[in-house]
C-alpha positions in Angstrom: -23.2 18.9 16.0 -26.2 17.5 14.4 -25.7 15.8 11.0 -22.0 15.0 11.6 -20.4 11.6 12.3 -19.0 10.9 15.7 -15.4 10.3 16.3 -14.8 6.6 16.3 -11.0 5.9 16.9 -11.4 2.2 16.5 -12.9 2.8 13.0 -11.7 2.1 9.4 -12.0 -1.3 7.7 -9.4 -3.3 5.8 -9.7 -6.3 3.7 -7.1 -8.4 1.5 -7.8 -11.3 -0.7 -4.8 -13.3 -2.2 -4.8 -16.3 -4.6 -1.6 -18.3 -4.0 -2.0 -19.9 -7.5 -1.9 -16.4 -9.0 -5.4 -17.1 -10.4 -7.0 -13.7 -11.4 -10.5 -12.9 -10.2 -12.9 -10.0 -10.4 -12.5 -7.0 -8.0 -16.3 -7.6 -7.4 -15.5 -9.8 -4.4 -13.3 -7.1 -2.5 -16.2 -4.6 -3.0 -18.6 -7.0 -1.6 -16.4 -7.7 1.4 -15.8 -4.0 2.3 -19.3 -3.1 1.7 -20.3 -5.3 4.7 -18.1 -3.0 6.9 -19.8 0.1 5.8 -20.4 1.5 9.4 -16.7 1.4 10.0 -16.3 4.2 7.4 -17.8 7.7 7.4 -17.6 8.4 3.7 -14.3 10.5 3.8 -12.0 7.8 2.2 -12.1 4.6 0.4 -9.8 2.7 -1.9 -8.6 -0.4 -3.5 -5.3 -2.0 -4.9 -5.3 -4.6 -7.4 -2.3 -6.8 -8.5 -2.1 -8.6 -11.9 -4.5 -6.3 -13.3 -2.4 -5.1 -16.3 -1.0 -8.3 -17.9 -0.6 -6.7 -21.2 1.7 -4.0 -19.7 3.4 -6.3 -17.0 6.8 -4.8 -17.7 5.6 -1.2 -17.6 5.6 1.0 -14.6 1.8 2.0 -14.1 1.4 5.5 -12.9 -2.0 6.3 -11.6 -2.1 10.3 -11.2 -4.6 12.6 -9.4 -4.5 16.1 -10.8 -6.1 19.2 -9.4 -6.0 21.0 -12.8 -5.2 20.7 -16.4 -2.1 22.9 -15.7 -0.6 20.4 -13.2 -1.4 17.7 -15.5 0.5 19.4 -18.5 3.5 20.1 -16.2 3.5 16.4 -15.1 3.3 15.1 -18.5 6.4 17.2 -19.6 8.2 15.8 -16.6 7.4 12.2 -17.4 8.2 12.7 -21.3 11.6 14.0 -20.0 12.3 11.0 -17.8 10.4 8.0 -19.3 9.1 6.7 -22.5 5.3 7.0 -22.3 3.7 4.0 -24.2 0.2 4.9 -23.2 -1.6 7.6 -21.6 -5.4 7.6 -21.0 -8.1 8.6 -18.4 -8.8 6.0 -15.6 -12.1 4.6 -16.7 -14.9 5.7 -14.3 -18.6 5.5 -14.3 -21.0 8.3 -13.0 -21.9 7.6 -9.3 -24.4 9.7 -7.4 -22.4 9.6 -4.2 -18.9 10.5 -5.8 -18.6 14.2 -6.6 -15.8 16.8 -7.0 -13.3 14.0 -8.5 -9.9 15.3 -9.6 -8.6 14.6 -13.1 -7.8 10.9 -12.9 -5.1 9.6 -15.4 -2.8 6.6 -16.0 0.4 6.3 -17.8 2.2 3.2 -18.8 5.9 3.8 -18.6 9.4 2.5 -19.7 12.8 3.8 -18.8 14.7 5.5 -21.5 17.7 3.6 -22.9 20.2 6.1 -21.7 18.9 5.8 -18.1 19.3 1.9 -18.3 22.8 2.4 -19.5 23.6 4.5 -16.5 22.4 1.7 -14.2 24.5 -1.0 -16.4 27.6 1.3 -15.8 27.1 2.0 -12.2 29.3 0.1 -9.8 26.8 0.7 -7.1 24.0 -1.0 -9.3 26.3 -3.9 -10.0 27.4 -4.4 -6.3 24.4 -3.4 -4.4 21.5 -3.8 -6.7 18.1 -3.2 -5.3 19.5 -3.7 -1.7 21.6 -0.7 -1.8 21.1 3.1 -1.9 23.0 3.8 -5.0 21.9 4.0 -8.7 19.2 1.5 -9.7 15.9 1.3 -11.6 13.6 1.3 -8.7 15.5 4.0 -6.8 15.3 6.0 -10.0 11.6 5.6 -10.2 11.2 6.3 -6.5 13.1 9.7 -7.0 10.7 10.6 -9.7 7.7 9.8 -7.8 9.0 12.0 -4.8 9.7 14.8 -7.3 6.3 14.9 -8.7 4.5 14.8 -5.4 6.8 17.4 -3.8 7.5 19.7 -6.7 4.6 19.8 -9.1 1.6 21.7 -7.3 -1.6 19.9 -7.7 -0.2 16.6 -8.9 -0.1 13.3 -6.9 1.0 9.7 -7.7 -1.6 7.3 -6.5 0.6 4.3 -7.5 3.7 3.5 -9.6 4.2 -0.2 -9.5 4.4 -2.7 -12.3 1.2 -4.8 -13.1 -0.7 -3.2 -10.4 -2.7 -0.1 -9.6 -4.6 1.9 -6.8 -8.1 3.3 -7.2 -8.9 5.7 -4.3 -10.9 8.8 -3.4 -13.4 10.6 -1.1 -16.4 8.4 -0.5 -17.6 5.1 1.1 -15.4 2.2 -0.3 -18.2 0.4 -2.1 -19.0 3.6 -3.8 -15.4 4.2 -4.8 -15.2 0.7 -6.1 -18.3 1.2 -8.4 -17.0 4.6 -9.5 -13.7 3.2 -10.6 -15.4 0.2 -12.2 -13.2 -2.1 -10.0 -15.4 -5.0 -10.7 -14.2 -5.0 -14.3 -10.7 -5.6 -13.5 -9.1 -9.0 -12.6 -6.2 -9.5 -10.4 -4.6 -12.3 -8.2 -4.6 -10.0 -5.0 -7.0 -7.2 -4.0 -6.8 -5.0 -0.9 -9.3 -2.4 0.2 -9.9 0.3 2.8 -12.7 2.2 4.3 -11.7 5.3 6.0 -12.7 7.0 9.3 -10.0 9.8 9.5 -9.1 10.7 13.0 -6.2 13.0 12.9 -5.8 13.9 9.2 -8.0 15.4 6.6 -10.3 13.3 4.1 -9.3 14.1 0.7 -8.6 12.2 -2.6 -4.7 11.9 -2.2 -5.1 11.1 1.4 -7.3 8.1 1.0 -5.9 4.7 1.4 -4.0 2.7 -0.1 -0.6 4.3 0.1 2.1 3.1 -2.3 5.5 3.4 -3.7 6.5 1.2 -6.6 4.4 -2.0 -6.1 4.1 -1.7 -2.4 0.6 -0.8 -1.0 -0.6 -0.4 2.6 -4.1 -0.3 4.0 -4.2 0.7 7.7 -6.6 1.0 10.6 -5.4 3.0 13.5 -3.1 5.8 13.9 0.9 6.1 13.8 1.8 8.3 16.8 5.5 7.9 15.8 4.7 9.8 12.5 7.1 12.7 13.2 10.2 10.6 14.0 9.4 8.2 11.2 9.0 10.9 8.7 12.4 12.6 9.7 14.1 9.1 9.5 12.7 8.6 6.0 13.9 12.0 4.8 17.4 10.9 5.4 17.0 8.5 2.7 15.2 10.7 0.1 11.6 9.9 1.0 9.2 12.8 1.3 5.9 12.7 3.0 3.4 15.1 1.1 0.0 13.5 1.4 -1.0 14.7 4.8 -1.5 11.4 6.7 0.4 9.2 8.9 0.0 6.1 6.9 2.2 7.2 4.2 5.3 6.6 6.1 4.5 2.7 6.4 4.7 2.2 2.5 8.1 4.0 2.5 9.5 2.0 5.6 8.7 -1.2 4.0 10.5 -0.1 0.7 13.4 1.2 2.5 14.0 -1.6 5.0 13.1 -4.6 2.7 14.1 -3.5 -0.8 16.9 -1.1 -0.1 18.5 -2.3 3.0 17.8 -5.9 2.5 16.1 -7.0 5.6 13.9 -10.1 5.3 10.3 -9.5 5.5 10.2 -11.1 9.0 12.9 -8.8 10.2 11.2 -5.7 8.5 8.0 -6.6 10.4 10.1 -7.0 13.5 11.5 -3.7 13.1 8.2 -2.0 12.6 6.2 -3.7 15.2 9.0 -4.2 17.7 8.3 -6.2 20.8 8.7 -4.7 24.2 12.3 -5.1 25.7 10.7 -7.2 28.6 9.6 -9.7 25.8 12.8 -9.6 24.0 14.7 -10.5 27.2 12.6 -13.8 27.3 13.6 -14.9 23.8 16.1 -17.8 23.3 19.6 -16.4 23.0 19.8 -16.2 19.2 16.5 -14.8 18.7 17.1 -12.4 21.6 20.4 -11.1 20.0 18.7 -10.4 16.6 15.7 -8.8 18.2 17.8 -6.5 20.2 20.0 -5.5 17.3 16.9 -4.7 15.1 15.2 -2.6 17.8 18.6 -0.7 18.5 19.5 -0.1 14.8 15.9 0.6 13.6 14.4 2.4 16.5 13.4 5.4 14.4 11.6 3.2 11.9 9.4 1.6 14.6 5.7 2.2 14.4 3.9 3.4 17.7 0.3 3.7 18.1 -2.8 1.3 17.5 -2.7 -0.4 14.2 -3.5 -3.3 12.0 -2.2 -3.4 8.4 -2.5 -5.4 5.2 0.4 -4.8 3.0 0.6 -5.9 -0.6 3.5 -6.1 -3.2 4.2 -8.4 -6.1 3.6 -12.0 -5.1 3.0 -11.4 -1.5 0.4 -10.2 1.1 1.2 -9.3 4.7 -1.1 -8.8 7.7 0.3 -7.4 11.0 -0.9 -5.6 14.1 0.8 -3.5 16.6 2.4 -5.4 19.5 -0.5 -5.3 22.0 -3.1 -5.7 19.1 -5.3 -2.7 19.5 -6.9 -3.0 16.1 -8.5 -6.2 15.1 -7.3 -8.4 12.1 -8.9 -11.7 11.2 -7.4 -14.3 8.8 -9.3 -16.9 6.7 -8.4 -19.6 4.2 -10.2 -21.5 1.6 -8.0 -23.9 -0.5 -5.4 -21.6 -2.2 -7.0 -18.3 -1.3 -6.2 -16.3 1.9 -8.3 -13.5 3.4 -7.5 -10.7 5.8 -10.0 -8.5 7.2 -11.1 -6.4 10.2 -14.0 -8.6 10.8 -14.8 -12.3 10.2 -18.2 -11.4 8.9 -16.5 -9.7 5.8 -14.6 -12.9 5.1 -17.8 -15.0 5.3 -19.5 -12.6 3.1 -17.5 -13.7 0.2 -16.3 -17.1 1.6 -19.2 -18.7 3.4 -17.5 -21.9 4.3 -13.7 -21.3 4.8 -11.4 -24.2 5.7 -9.9 -22.1 8.6 -10.5 -18.8 10.3 -8.0 -17.4 13.0 -6.6 -14.3 14.3 -2.9 -13.5 14.3 -1.1 -12.8 17.4 -0.1 -9.3 18.5 3.0 -8.0 16.5 3.5 -11.4 14.8 2.9 -11.2 11.0 1.3 -13.5 8.5 3.1 -13.3 5.2 1.4 -15.0 2.4 3.4 -15.7 -0.8 2.6 -17.5 -4.2 3.1 -21.2 -4.2 6.5 -22.4 -5.3 7.0 -22.1 -9.1 4.0 -19.8 -9.5 4.6 -16.5 -11.3 2.5 -13.5 -11.0 
């Protein structure tokens, strides 16, 4: 049809920038990088995640909210007042932009847990013995439960992000326009990720734009997850509910479940999600083969099928990974302590003209970037 964009299954753009010394830098660079890949988007979704952007509230859960109406905002605020201490409540700063229209109500809250809730964790044997690597009562499990309740039970309210000292800025539009609308260039963080969306199988709407998050996990994704149905059912057994109408949502929840709650290492979590073919596992050395087989058998319902490349962020770490036959691109670059991930090398060189090193990761094998030893985010 005249005037509509063609379907480009290999579309979408992703970018990540990470300073291993935790030096904070403006979000202007990530806007500049994602802008270069404009043609990978079609204006139906763009977004950014910034880490280290709220140092004055580093110990608070920063809830970024999207509201369809004032009624949904009032209901959500009653819910938050019941379950948290709200130390600050304010609109998310924006600037008028000619290409961004029909924005929902955008609001953020800086939250602490109420003392009686903390006391419950202290008294819980589950919390003492299992901590964050269990399914029992813990602070982060409590926050996840509240996020799920808001998204599932309050009509017209959606949690865009809920982590500490981080936040997500996303919506309908080209990513560079979304970045300018949210004034991302005015924030500073030690890690930024970004996404330009070309929806293939799911609608383009403000809540369905990337990144997708839970706690301080954020995911930007190029591709499609054909295993969404079984991944969704698997997650529901552990109390996660997928309400944002897109396949990418399951990825953030799977990282939270496997790494934080079930205690898998990041390497083993990636091995579960981008599992090798059985014929490849059979060729591994014995010790590695036994581990890979066990993970493939136990976490088969968590495995991601379909073409994908991902940039995953959480406090103090950035991960890049592709599917096991690399049907979507992902390029890495490094300049001193800064590491870059992007769909295209040109998007890295746009902000780092002379990197020390540029390379592509192997299919299904993650690159895991962490802060230098002793550095605190």
